[in-house]
C-alpha positions in Angstrom: 0.8 58.0 105.1 -1.7 60.6 106.3 -4.5 61.7 104.0 -5.8 65.2 103.5 -9.0 64.9 105.6 -7.0 63.6 108.6 -4.6 66.5 108.3 -7.5 69.0 108.1 -9.1 67.4 111.2 -5.8 67.5 113.1 -5.4 71.2 112.2 -9.0 71.8 113.3 -8.4 70.0 116.7 -5.1 71.6 117.6 -6.2 75.2 118.1 -9.2 74.1 120.2 -6.9 72.0 122.4 -4.3 74.8 122.8 -6.6 77.8 123.2 -9.4 76.2 125.2 -8.0 74.0 128.1 -11.4 73.9 129.7 -12.6 70.7 131.5 -15.6 70.5 129.0 -13.2 70.1 126.1 -11.2 67.2 127.5 -13.8 64.4 126.9 -14.4 65.8 123.3 -10.6 65.8 122.7 -10.4 62.2 124.0 -13.2 61.2 121.6 -11.5 62.9 118.7 -8.2 61.1 119.5 -10.0 57.8 119.7 -11.9 58.4 116.4 -8.6 59.5 114.7 -6.8 56.4 115.9 -9.7 54.2 114.7 -9.8 56.1 111.4 -6.0 55.7 110.8 -6.2 52.0 111.7 -9.0 51.5 109.2 -7.1 53.5 106.5 -3.9 51.4 107.2 -6.0 48.2 107.0 -7.5 49.3 103.7 -4.2 50.5 102.1 -2.1 47.6 103.5 -4.3 44.5 103.7 -1.2 42.4 104.5 -1.0 44.0 108.0 
């Protein structure tokens, strides 16, 4: 289950990743991915405490 802010953030990240393959964007994209993974893990932990 993906909430609306996560979808909006993913839509915001995708064009920057596709249109701007510059070396400066790679660390930021990695940080975004790590933050999204942490965020989804927290959302799953909140919605399904049994996991």
